[in-house]
Structures are given as structure tokens and as C-alpha cells.
C-alpha positions as a Markdown table, in Angstrom:
| # | Residue | x | y | z |
|---|---|---|---|---|
| 1 | Met | 0.2 | 0.2 | -0.2 |
| 2 | Glu | 1.3 | 3.5 | -0.8 |
| 3 | Gln | 1.8 | 5.9 | 2.0 |
| 4 | Ser | -0.7 | 8.3 | 0.7 |
| 5 | Asn | -3.3 | 5.7 | 1.2 |
| 6 | Lys | -2.4 | 5.3 | 4.6 |
| 7 | Lys | -3.9 | 8.6 | 5.7 |
| 8 | Asn | -6.6 | 9.3 | 7.3 |
| 9 | Ile | -7.4 | 5.5 | 7.9 |
| 10 | Gln | -9.2 | 6.2 | 10.9 |
| 11 | Lys | -11.8 | 8.6 | 9.6 |
| 12 | Lys | -12.4 | 6.4 | 6.9 |
| 13 | Val | -13.2 | 3.3 | 9.0 |
| 14 | Phe | -15.8 | 5.6 | 11.2 |
| 15 | Leu | -17.2 | 6.8 | 8.4 |
| 16 | Asp | -17.6 | 3.7 | 6.8 |
| 17 | Ser | -18.7 | 1.6 | 9.6 |
| 18 | Glu | -17.5 | 1.5 | 12.9 |
| 19 | Ala | -19.5 | 4.9 | 13.8 |
| 20 | Asp | -22.3 | 3.0 | 13.2 |
| 21 | Asn | -20.9 | -0.4 | 14.9 |
| 22 | Trp | -20.7 | 2.1 | 18.0 |
| 23 | Tyr | -23.8 | 3.8 | 18.2 |
| 24 | Thr | -25.5 | 0.4 | 17.9 |
| 25 | Arg | -22.9 | -1.2 | 20.8 |
| 26 | Asn | -24.0 | 2.0 | 22.9 |
| 27 | Lys | -27.5 | 3.2 | 22.1 |
| 28 | Asp | -29.4 | 1.6 | 24.9 |
| 29 | Lys | -26.9 | 3.2 | 27.4 |
| 30 | Ile | -27.3 | 6.2 | 26.0 |
| 31 | Leu | -30.8 | 6.8 | 26.0 |
| 32 | Glu | -31.0 | 5.2 | 29.3 |
| 33 | Arg | -28.5 | 7.7 | 31.0 |
| 34 | Lys | -29.3 | 10.4 | 28.8 |
| 35 | Asp | -29.9 | 12.4 | 32.1 |
| 36 | Phe | -26.8 | 11.4 | 33.3 |
| 37 | Tyr | -23.7 | 14.3 | 32.8 |
| 38 | Pro | -20.8 | 13.7 | 34.8 |
| 39 | Gln | -19.1 | 15.4 | 32.2 |
| 40 | Phe | -21.0 | 18.6 | 32.7 |
| 41 | Arg | -20.8 | 18.4 | 36.5 |
| 42 | Gly | -19.9 | 22.1 | 38.4 |
| 43 | Tyr | -20.6 | 24.0 | 35.0 |
| 44 | Glu | -24.5 | 23.6 | 35.2 |
| 45 | Glu | -24.5 | 27.4 | 36.1 |
| 46 | Phe | -22.5 | 28.3 | 33.1 |
| 47 | Leu | -24.6 | 26.3 | 31.2 |
| 48 | Ser | -27.9 | 28.0 | 32.1 |
| 49 | Ser | -26.2 | 31.1 | 30.9 |
| 50 | Leu | -26.0 | 30.3 | 27.1 |
| 51 | Lys | -29.8 | 31.6 | 26.3 |
| 52 | Asn | -30.0 | 32.4 | 22.7 |
| 53 | Thr | -26.8 | 31.3 | 21.6 |
| 54 | Asn | -25.5 | 29.5 | 18.5 |
| 55 | Ile | -23.9 | 26.1 | 20.3 |
| 56 | Leu | -22.2 | 23.3 | 18.5 |
| 57 | Glu | -21.4 | 19.8 | 19.1 |
| 58 | Ile | -18.8 | 18.0 | 17.3 |
| 59 | Gly | -19.3 | 14.5 | 17.8 |
| 60 | Ser | -23.1 | 14.7 | 19.4 |
| 61 | Ser | -24.5 | 11.3 | 18.8 |
| 62 | Val | -28.1 | 11.3 | 19.2 |
| 63 | Gly | -27.4 | 15.1 | 20.8 |
| 64 | His | -28.5 | 14.2 | 24.1 |
| 65 | Asn | -25.8 | 16.9 | 25.7 |
| 66 | Leu | -27.5 | 19.5 | 23.3 |
| 67 | Asp | -31.3 | 18.6 | 24.5 |
| 68 | Tyr | -29.6 | 18.7 | 27.9 |
| 69 | Ile | -28.3 | 22.5 | 27.4 |
| 70 | Asp | -31.5 | 23.6 | 25.8 |
| 71 | Arg | -33.8 | 22.4 | 28.8 |
| 72 | Leu | -31.4 | 24.2 | 31.3 |
| 73 | Thr | -31.4 | 27.1 | 29.6 |
| 74 | Gly | -35.0 | 27.3 | 28.2 |
| 75 | Ser | -33.9 | 28.5 | 24.7 |
| 76 | Ser | -34.3 | 26.7 | 21.6 |
| 77 | Asn | -32.2 | 29.4 | 19.3 |
| 78 | Gly | -29.2 | 27.6 | 17.4 |
| 79 | Leu | -28.4 | 24.2 | 18.3 |
| 80 | Tyr | -26.1 | 22.5 | 16.1 |
| 81 | Ala | -24.8 | 18.8 | 15.9 |
| 82 | Ile | -21.8 | 17.2 | 13.8 |
| 83 | Glu | -21.8 | 13.6 | 14.0 |
| 84 | Pro | -20.1 | 10.4 | 11.7 |
| 85 | Ser | -22.7 | 8.0 | 12.3 |
| 86 | Arg | -25.9 | 8.0 | 10.3 |
| 87 | Leu | -27.6 | 6.2 | 12.8 |
| 88 | Ala | -27.2 | 8.2 | 15.0 |
| 89 | Val | -28.0 | 11.2 | 13.2 |
| 90 | Glu | -31.2 | 9.4 | 12.3 |
| 91 | Asp | -32.2 | 8.5 | 15.5 |
| 92 | Gly | -31.6 | 12.2 | 16.8 |
| 93 | Glu | -33.5 | 14.0 | 14.2 |
| 94 | Lys | -36.3 | 11.9 | 15.7 |
| 95 | Leu | -35.7 | 12.3 | 19.3 |
| 96 | Phe | -34.2 | 16.2 | 19.1 |
| 97 | Pro | -36.0 | 17.6 | 16.1 |
| 98 | Lys | -34.9 | 21.4 | 17.6 |
| 99 | Ile | -31.5 | 20.0 | 16.5 |
| 100 | Ser | -29.6 | 20.5 | 13.0 |
| 101 | Phe | -27.7 | 17.4 | 12.3 |
| 102 | Thr | -24.6 | 17.1 | 10.0 |
| 103 | Asn | -23.6 | 13.6 | 9.2 |
| 104 | Ala | -19.9 | 14.5 | 8.6 |
| 105 | Ser | -16.4 | 13.8 | 10.5 |
| 106 | Gly | -15.7 | 16.3 | 13.3 |
| 107 | Glu | -13.2 | 18.5 | 11.1 |
| 108 | Glu | -15.6 | 19.1 | 8.4 |
| 109 | Leu | -17.2 | 22.4 | 8.8 |
| 110 | Gln | -17.3 | 23.8 | 5.8 |
| 111 | Cys | -21.0 | 24.3 | 5.8 |
| 112 | Phe | -20.5 | 27.0 | 9.1 |
| 113 | Glu | -19.6 | 30.2 | 8.1 |
| 114 | Asp | -16.9 | 32.2 | 10.4 |
| 115 | Asn | -17.3 | 33.3 | 13.4 |
| 116 | Lys | -21.0 | 31.6 | 13.9 |
| 117 | Phe | -21.0 | 30.2 | 17.3 |
| 118 | Asp | -20.9 | 31.5 | 20.8 |
| 119 | Phe | -20.4 | 27.4 | 22.1 |
| 120 | Ile | -18.5 | 24.4 | 20.6 |
| 121 | Ile | -18.3 | 21.4 | 22.7 |
| 122 | Ile | -15.7 | 18.8 | 21.6 |
| 123 | Gly | -17.0 | 15.8 | 23.1 |
| 124 | Phe | -15.3 | 12.0 | 23.3 |
| 125 | Cys | -14.2 | 12.0 | 19.3 |
| 126 | Leu | -10.6 | 13.4 | 19.4 |
| 127 | Tyr | -9.2 | 10.2 | 20.9 |
| 128 | Leu | -10.4 | 8.5 | 18.0 |
| 129 | Phe | -8.9 | 11.4 | 15.1 |
| 130 | Asp | -6.4 | 10.4 | 13.0 |
| 131 | Arg | -3.1 | 12.6 | 14.1 |
| 132 | Glu | -2.8 | 14.3 | 10.7 |
| 133 | Ile | -6.5 | 15.7 | 11.2 |
| 134 | Leu | -6.0 | 17.7 | 14.1 |
| 135 | Asp | -4.3 | 20.7 | 12.8 |
| 136 | Leu | -7.1 | 21.2 | 10.5 |
| 137 | Phe | -9.6 | 20.2 | 13.1 |
| 138 | Val | -8.1 | 23.1 | 15.5 |
| 139 | Asn | -8.0 | 25.5 | 12.3 |
| 140 | Glu | -11.7 | 24.9 | 11.3 |
| 141 | Val | -13.3 | 25.0 | 15.2 |
| 142 | Asp | -11.0 | 28.3 | 15.8 |
| 143 | Arg | -12.5 | 30.0 | 12.2 |
| 144 | Val | -16.0 | 28.9 | 13.2 |
| 145 | Leu | -16.0 | 30.0 | 17.2 |
| 146 | Lys | -16.4 | 34.1 | 17.6 |
| 147 | Lys | -14.0 | 35.5 | 19.7 |
| 148 | Asp | -15.6 | 36.4 | 22.9 |
| 149 | Gly | -16.9 | 32.8 | 22.7 |
| 150 | Phe | -16.1 | 29.5 | 25.0 |
| 151 | Leu | -15.4 | 25.8 | 24.1 |
| 152 | Met | -15.6 | 22.9 | 26.2 |
| 153 | Ile | -13.9 | 19.9 | 25.5 |
| 154 | Phe | -14.2 | 16.7 | 27.5 |
| 155 | Asp | -11.9 | 13.6 | 26.9 |
| 156 | Phe | -9.5 | 11.2 | 28.0 |
| 157 | Asp | -7.3 | 13.0 | 30.0 |
| 158 | Ser | -3.1 | 12.3 | 30.0 |
| 159 | Lys | -0.3 | 14.1 | 30.8 |
| 160 | Thr | 2.1 | 12.4 | 28.9 |
| 161 | Pro | 0.4 | 11.1 | 25.0 |
| 162 | Phe | -0.2 | 7.4 | 24.7 |
| 163 | Lys | -2.1 | 5.5 | 22.6 |
| 164 | Asn | -3.8 | 2.2 | 22.9 |
| 165 | Lys | -5.3 | -0.7 | 20.4 |
| 166 | Tyr | -8.7 | 0.3 | 19.7 |
| 167 | Ala | -10.9 | -2.8 | 20.7 |
| 168 | His | -13.6 | -3.0 | 18.0 |
| 169 | Glu | -11.3 | -2.6 | 15.0 |
| 170 | Glu | -7.9 | -3.8 | 13.5 |
| 171 | Gly | -5.1 | -1.1 | 13.1 |
| 172 | Ile | -7.4 | 1.8 | 14.8 |
| 173 | Tyr | -6.2 | 3.1 | 17.9 |
| 174 | Ser | -7.2 | 5.3 | 21.0 |
| 175 | Tyr | -5.2 | 8.2 | 21.7 |
| 176 | Lys | -5.0 | 9.4 | 25.1 |
| 177 | Met | -3.3 | 13.0 | 25.9 |
| 178 | Asp | -4.6 | 16.3 | 27.3 |
| 179 | Tyr | -6.5 | 18.0 | 24.5 |
| 180 | Ser | -6.9 | 21.3 | 25.8 |
| 181 | Thr | -3.6 | 22.2 | 25.0 |
| 182 | Leu | -4.2 | 21.8 | 21.3 |
| 183 | Phe | -6.1 | 25.2 | 22.0 |
| 184 | Leu | -4.2 | 26.9 | 24.6 |
| 185 | Glu | -1.0 | 27.0 | 22.7 |
| 186 | Asn | -2.4 | 29.7 | 20.9 |
| 187 | Arg | -2.1 | 32.9 | 23.0 |
| 188 | Asn | -6.3 | 33.8 | 22.3 |
| 189 | Tyr | -7.3 | 31.1 | 24.0 |
| 190 | Tyr | -7.4 | 30.9 | 27.7 |
| 191 | Leu | -8.1 | 28.0 | 30.3 |
| 192 | Val | -11.5 | 28.8 | 32.6 |
| 193 | Gln | -11.6 | 25.8 | 34.5 |
| 194 | Lys | -10.4 | 21.8 | 34.4 |
| 195 | Met | -12.8 | 19.3 | 36.2 |
| 196 | Pro | -11.2 | 15.9 | 36.4 |
| 197 | Trp | -13.6 | 12.8 | 36.2 |
| 198 | Ser | -14.2 | 8.9 | 35.1 |
| 199 | His | -16.4 | 6.9 | 33.6 |
| 200 | Arg | -16.1 | 4.9 | 37.3 |
| 201 | Met | -16.2 | 7.9 | 39.5 |
| 202 | Pro | -17.0 | 11.6 | 39.4 |
| 203 | Asn | -13.8 | 12.8 | 40.8 |
| 204 | Phe | -10.0 | 12.3 | 40.0 |
| 205 | Asp | -9.0 | 8.7 | 39.0 |
| 206 | His | -5.5 | 6.9 | 39.5 |
| 207 | Asp | -5.5 | 4.8 | 36.4 |
| 208 | Lys | -4.4 | 7.1 | 33.8 |
| 209 | Asn | -6.3 | 5.1 | 31.5 |
| 210 | Glu | -9.7 | 5.9 | 32.9 |
| 211 | Arg | -8.8 | 9.5 | 33.4 |
| 212 | Cys | -11.3 | 12.2 | 31.8 |
| 213 | Ala | -11.7 | 15.8 | 32.2 |
| 214 | Thr | -13.9 | 18.3 | 31.0 |
| 215 | Tyr | -12.0 | 22.0 | 30.1 |
| 216 | Leu | -13.9 | 25.3 | 29.5 |
| 217 | Ile | -11.7 | 27.8 | 27.2 |
| 218 | Tyr | -12.2 | 31.3 | 26.4 |
| 219 | Lys | -11.7 | 32.4 | 23.2 |
| 220 | Glu | -10.0 | 36.0 | 24.0 |
| 221 | Leu | -11.4 | 39.3 | 21.8 |
| 222 | Ser | -8.2 | 40.5 | 21.1 |
């Protein structure tokens, strides 16, 4: 196989099949626990303030996070979702008709104009991105996020980057690192708050494979 054909392998696998497979494996758990949001613990007051704003979630599944925020704010203005699973998008459109879904990979934000969003959520998708896509992803998020806007990232969290084999597909990896650094390296981004948690407990987890965090980041005006 030529080297050029080896690029974006994870994107291709997920768009072709694994995004749908992941959703099928986790669908019941997502819908059963759609009122359980450990990733938002400590951010409820901030999320409640997002009235009449344009909000984008990248890696949205059926849109349950956006629905939660919509219920907190009492506002239905401007809810958008990017999701690679066609099956999740189809279910999301039925469950949450207020949300505008796009079936695409997370860096494919060409359908949105510059400075469209006041708030962007990046939830548990970066750990599965091809590494060569990350720069494009950061540039696209920066393009569509307004100055004076906010960015929230929740994902696996490790001070030292490492990778594990992905359990459900040969040749695919889970990449664990502190994903806030992708944006905080830019002087226009400022860390507002970090909240550690894991899927096993609401606070810091000693096991680096289980360790997660939610980062709230502000995009400076200047």
C-alpha cells in the first residue's frame, strides 16, 4: 500500500462502518442515561447562561448533550450537531427535532460560516482522530468560534500522550492526551476551568487509562 493511502485511516473506518457500529453497541446505554452528565458536573451555572446563543457539538451522537443544555437554558436557539454515525443522526433527528444535524467527520465544518458559534462542545471524539487531521480540526474550530466565545472539551486526559489498540477494529488506536493543549498553545485561548472525572467515578481517577477531564476554554477578544 502506498503511503498516501495510509492517511486518515481512522476517519475512513469510522465513516464507513465503525461510527454506526459504536452507536449500535452503545445506543441503549446512551438513551437510558441521557439525564446523567458527569462531564458537565460543576458547569451547570455556566451552561444555564447560554440563552439565545448558537451552539455546536462535535461528536454529538443523538444530540442528548445539546438537549440537556437546551432544557437548562429554556432556549431553543441555534443548536447544531456534527456526527459521523448516520444511524445516530437519524435517531437524533427524531428524538430532538430542534437540533440541526450534519452527518460528517468532526473537522468537516465547511458548511458553517466564520464566527458562527458562541459555544462549541468537543465531546469524546478527539481520541479517535487521525493525528494528521488535528491541525485542520483546530483551525476549523477556531474559524467558526466567535471571539469572546467558549469552547468545552471533554475527553480522556493524560499529561503524557500515549495510545492503546482500539478494541473493536484492527489497526485503529485510541489516543489519550490533554486535548486542551491543542487550543491553549494559541495565545488567544484562556483556560477558565478544568474538572477531572472518569466513567467509573465523579472525581480524579488514579488509573491513567480511565482518567478524563472537562475543560472550559475562553477565546479572547484581542
